[in-house]
C-alpha positions as MATLAB code, in Angstrom:
seq = 'XXXXXXXXXXXXXXXXXXXXXXXXXXXXXXXXXXXXXXXXXXXXXXXXXXXXXXXXXXXXXXXXXXXXXXXXXXXXXXXXXXXXXXXXXXXXXXXXXXXXXXXXXXXXXXXXXXXXXXXXXXXXXXXXXXXXXXXXXXXXXXXXXXXXXXXXXXXXXXXXXXXXXXXXXXXXXXXXXXXXXXXXXXXXXXXXXXXXXXXXXXXXXXXXXXXXXXXXXXXXXXXXXXXXXXXXXXXXXXXXXXXXXXXXXXXXXXXXXXXXXXXXXXXXXXXXXXXXXXXXXXXXXXXXXXXX';
ca = [
     148.685  -65.015  206.871;
     149.535  -62.221  204.734;
     146.883  -60.738  203.083;
     147.554  -61.925  199.407;
     147.111  -65.627  200.410;
     143.944  -64.205  202.156;
     142.384  -63.377  199.125;
     143.979  -66.257  197.129;
     142.677  -69.059  199.450;
     139.080  -66.731  198.822;
     139.028  -66.636  195.400;
     140.186  -70.891  195.343;
     136.872  -70.930  197.887;
     134.595  -68.668  195.688;
     135.710  -70.752  192.196;
     135.798  -74.656  193.558;
     134.052  -76.373  191.110;
     134.807  -74.929  188.549;
     138.469  -75.823  189.000;
     136.960  -78.825  190.117;
     135.426  -78.655  186.581;
     138.875  -78.139  185.400;
     140.420  -80.876  186.359;
     138.282  -83.663  185.376;
     137.742  -82.316  182.359;
     141.834  -82.720  182.266;
     141.866  -85.908  183.819;
     139.618  -87.475  180.806;
     142.273  -85.942  177.931;
     145.034  -87.155  179.980;
     143.523  -90.234  180.406;
     142.548  -91.366  176.441;
     146.511  -89.230  175.551;
     147.777  -91.942  177.808;
     145.813  -94.967  175.703;
     146.081  -93.393  172.636;
     148.184  -96.046  171.327;
     146.858  -99.277  173.066;
     145.527 -102.015  171.084;
     142.823 -104.523  172.839;
     142.179 -107.649  172.317;
     139.340 -107.206  170.168;
     141.555 -105.191  167.136;
     141.014 -108.035  164.528;
     137.045 -108.163  165.272;
     136.933 -104.636  164.754;
     138.757 -103.969  161.764;
     138.420 -106.769  159.541;
     135.555 -109.035  158.387;
     135.947 -111.469  160.491;
     133.311 -114.091  161.131;
     130.668 -113.292  164.208;
     131.668 -109.133  163.523;
     128.706 -107.188  163.195;
     130.087 -103.541  161.605;
     127.963 -102.288  159.000;
     128.879 -101.708  155.423;
     129.432  -97.805  156.376;
     131.928  -98.412  159.356;
     133.859 -101.358  157.377;
     134.080  -98.845  153.959;
     135.458  -96.293  156.029;
     137.702  -98.222  158.337;
     139.082  -99.917  154.825;
     139.272  -96.932  153.412;
     141.479  -94.656  156.294;
     143.865  -98.330  156.293;
     144.748  -98.061  152.784;
     145.624  -94.295  153.679;
     147.261  -93.771  157.137;
     149.420  -96.047  159.128;
     147.499  -94.484  161.650;
     144.075  -96.654  161.826;
     144.227  -97.672  165.815;
     144.881  -93.217  166.578;
     142.694  -92.421  164.034;
     139.675  -94.859  165.282;
     140.558  -93.905  168.997;
     139.565  -90.128  167.369;
     136.701  -90.821  166.446;
     135.453  -92.725  169.918;
     137.166  -89.988  171.783;
     135.137  -87.375  170.052;
     132.069  -89.110  170.404;
     133.106  -89.734  174.075;
     132.810  -85.081  174.794;
     129.737  -85.282  172.783;
     127.502  -88.137  174.640;
     128.855  -86.075  177.505;
     127.727  -81.588  176.122;
     124.459  -83.478  175.120;
     123.481  -85.494  178.180;
     124.089  -81.959  180.588;
     122.543  -79.837  177.597;
     119.008  -82.983  178.451;
     119.926  -82.651  182.201;
     119.089  -78.746  181.946;
     116.004  -79.018  179.529;
     114.346  -81.594  181.874;
     115.088  -79.548  185.191;
     114.074  -76.146  185.420;
     118.198  -75.082  186.677;
     120.892  -77.373  186.592;
     122.389  -77.497  190.373;
     126.749  -76.794  189.641;
     127.510  -79.715  192.151;
     124.843  -81.783  190.332;
     126.478  -80.884  187.049;
     130.252  -81.734  188.414;
     128.820  -85.158  189.066;
     127.393  -86.244  185.266;
     130.145  -84.549  183.888;
     132.539  -87.242  185.863;
     130.497  -89.821  185.247;
     130.335  -89.294  181.397;
     134.064  -88.471  181.175;
     135.857  -91.212  183.817;
     132.559  -93.864  183.969;
     135.507  -97.045  183.745;
     133.423  -98.487  182.084;
     133.385  -95.989  179.110;
     137.184  -95.214  178.866;
     137.660  -99.438  178.389;
     134.622  -99.216  175.495;
     136.836  -95.518  173.766;
     140.630  -97.038  175.035;
     140.771 -100.332  174.817;
     138.246 -101.608  172.760;
     138.488  -98.350  169.720;
     135.218  -98.639  168.952;
     132.489  -96.175  168.125;
     129.444  -97.059  169.954;
     130.302  -93.012  171.947;
     129.878  -91.826  168.744;
     126.953  -93.351  167.230;
     125.636  -92.962  171.163;
     126.222  -88.674  170.197;
     124.494  -89.144  166.956;
     121.548  -90.859  168.897;
     121.668  -87.918  171.881;
     121.192  -85.538  169.261;
     118.632  -87.334  167.571;
     116.870  -87.091  170.845;
     117.382  -83.232  171.561;
     115.933  -82.141  168.198;
     112.842  -84.278  168.844;
     112.364  -82.365  171.654;
     112.667  -79.614  169.673;
     109.443  -81.109  167.169;
     112.659  -81.110  164.328;
     111.566  -84.896  163.975;
     112.989  -85.275  160.130;
     116.417  -83.830  161.268;
     115.881  -86.489  164.373;
     115.366  -88.930  161.889;
     118.468  -88.176  160.237;
     120.655  -88.435  163.198;
     119.895  -91.607  164.395;
     119.334  -93.586  161.827;
     123.014  -92.411  161.008;
     123.718  -94.101  164.365;
     122.104  -97.326  162.701;
     123.824  -97.421  159.570;
     127.392  -97.182  162.097;
     125.982 -100.404  164.361;
     123.185 -101.865  162.560;
     122.723 -102.703  166.414;
     121.628  -99.651  167.613;
     118.261  -99.944  165.254;
     116.404 -101.563  168.271;
     117.892  -98.776  170.696;
     116.400  -96.494  167.521;
     113.319  -98.112  166.310;
     111.951  -98.621  170.496;
     111.650  -95.497  171.634;
     110.390  -93.999  167.885;
     107.473  -96.043  167.854;
     106.755  -95.685  171.760;
     106.425  -91.569  171.105;
     104.004  -92.033  168.372;
     101.895  -93.920  170.387;
     101.557  -92.330  173.584;
     101.577  -88.242  171.665;
      99.409  -85.869  172.293;
      96.365  -86.576  169.851;
      97.587  -83.514  167.414;
      96.706  -83.635  164.133;
      99.106  -81.747  162.571;
     102.104  -83.283  164.732;
     100.563  -87.440  164.104;
     101.667  -86.775  160.318;
     105.171  -85.030  160.745;
     105.679  -87.811  163.282;
     103.913  -90.328  160.933;
     105.466  -88.852  158.338;
     109.448  -88.853  160.311;
     108.964  -92.661  161.389;
     107.901  -93.784  157.573;
     111.199  -92.348  157.185;
     113.157  -94.021  160.041;
     111.414  -97.878  158.825;
     112.440  -96.855  154.867;
     115.897  -96.078  155.746;
     115.793  -99.130  158.454;
     115.249 -101.238  155.017;
     117.557 -100.083  152.842;
     120.183 -100.576  155.795;
     119.273 -104.006  155.252;
     119.798 -103.738  151.921;
     122.995 -102.562  151.551;
     123.934 -105.034  154.375;
     122.742 -107.984  152.565;
     124.540 -106.271  148.854;
     127.646 -105.589  150.189;
     130.102 -106.976  147.363;
     130.669 -109.783  148.880;
     127.626 -111.148  149.847;
     128.033 -111.793  153.708;
     124.655 -110.876  156.158;
     126.187 -108.560  159.378;
     123.832 -108.595  161.525;
     123.730 -112.421  162.308;
     125.580 -111.306  166.048;
     121.936 -110.376  167.202;
     121.184 -114.018  166.734;
     123.830 -116.250  166.017;
     127.125 -116.164  166.888;
     128.620 -116.731  163.674;
     126.956 -114.867  160.835;
     128.188 -117.266  157.752;
     127.189 -120.549  159.462;
     124.137 -119.214  161.730;
     126.339 -120.991  164.378;
     123.431 -120.565  167.482;
     124.946 -119.116  170.638;
     124.487 -122.473  173.076;
     122.521 -120.909  176.386;
     120.260 -118.251  177.483;
     124.069 -116.687  179.779;
     126.386 -117.076  176.248;
     123.259 -114.723  174.905;
     123.531 -111.981  177.547;
     127.191 -112.053  177.375;
     127.154 -110.580  173.781;
     125.196 -108.148  174.320;
     126.576 -106.834  177.058;
     129.288 -106.777  175.047;
     127.629 -104.981  171.697;
     125.175 -103.001  174.513;
     127.377 -102.309  176.952;
     127.942  -98.622  176.699;
     124.755  -97.778  175.881;
     123.701  -99.334  178.846;
     126.422  -97.381  180.721;
     124.788  -93.877  179.414;
     121.707  -94.932  179.011;
     121.616  -94.642  182.888;
     123.287  -92.251  184.423;
     120.189  -89.848  183.543;
     117.622  -92.063  185.521;
     120.184  -92.770  187.709;
     120.454  -88.952  188.262;
     116.974  -87.655  188.073;
     115.684  -90.440  190.406;
     117.432  -91.573  193.137;
     116.451  -95.313  193.641;
     118.123  -96.003  189.899;
     121.742  -94.782  191.229;
     122.435  -98.579  192.852;
     121.326 -100.256  189.997;
     122.826  -98.413  187.367;
     125.900  -98.743  189.399;
     125.446 -102.631  189.231;
     124.814 -102.717  185.610;
     128.456 -100.831  185.468;
     130.300 -103.138  187.827;
     128.385 -105.778  185.943;
     129.556 -104.516  182.343;
     133.383 -103.480  183.761;
     133.549 -106.811  184.753;
     132.926 -108.045  181.331;
     134.604 -105.714  179.102;
     138.022 -106.002  181.487;
     137.891 -110.162  181.111;
     137.630 -109.646  177.536;
     140.126 -106.856  177.519;
     142.222 -108.894  179.192;
     141.751 -112.919  179.196;
     144.869 -113.736  176.801;
     147.042 -112.177  179.318;
     145.465 -113.922  181.929;
     147.784 -117.166  181.734;
];
């Protein structure tokens, strides 16, 4: 073997993990670019105000604004979704680093792969052109601010996610209330966190007000309780309700299960099963019209 070949092999072996990082990043970008113009079955559900649509007034206004000025609306929405995918990956890795004394390169590689190449995450951003990833990245950024004791920026970031998708309000409020209840009894911190929680509830009230006075008199939060907010048509059975919740919170559940799965070995099988269930449901939803 030539010395040049030995040096090349030695150089590759010494940087194998970094080459693997580059391969994952390139693959993630290539897959998303390949599906840039793909339109899933729920195209009309996420672009137009049809019965059952629970997108917020802010989201619908942004989409309407973009549709008036560009014919590449699908590509624009996917740009937001793809940006959210990479932002979620970045914030997840930062939070992982903050929670551990060091970031093992191998663990970082698997975390990067799970965040960018998970079939669930791909089908949400590519098939459904949904901006769940953008909302999730705002929530993760809020958590990062909270860990740095920046309470009001944390509230504003988390509320921005809920203003885009009102169904994310429970995702935002539940941990916020839990943190206030379980916090250490520090007088100054208690005042700041209580004030931040009060601001969060004020933003929730504002969100409810805007949704009920959006110009068309429609109430778009009913998806949590009924299939059709306009008629009040209820879910027929618990299974139907569960499928609706998988649709709404699938991305959140898939990404939210990553950190505990990497931190605790016993959580890995449940996390994989959860991703499989969401993948089967969302895959069926995206291709059911073609299964004739």
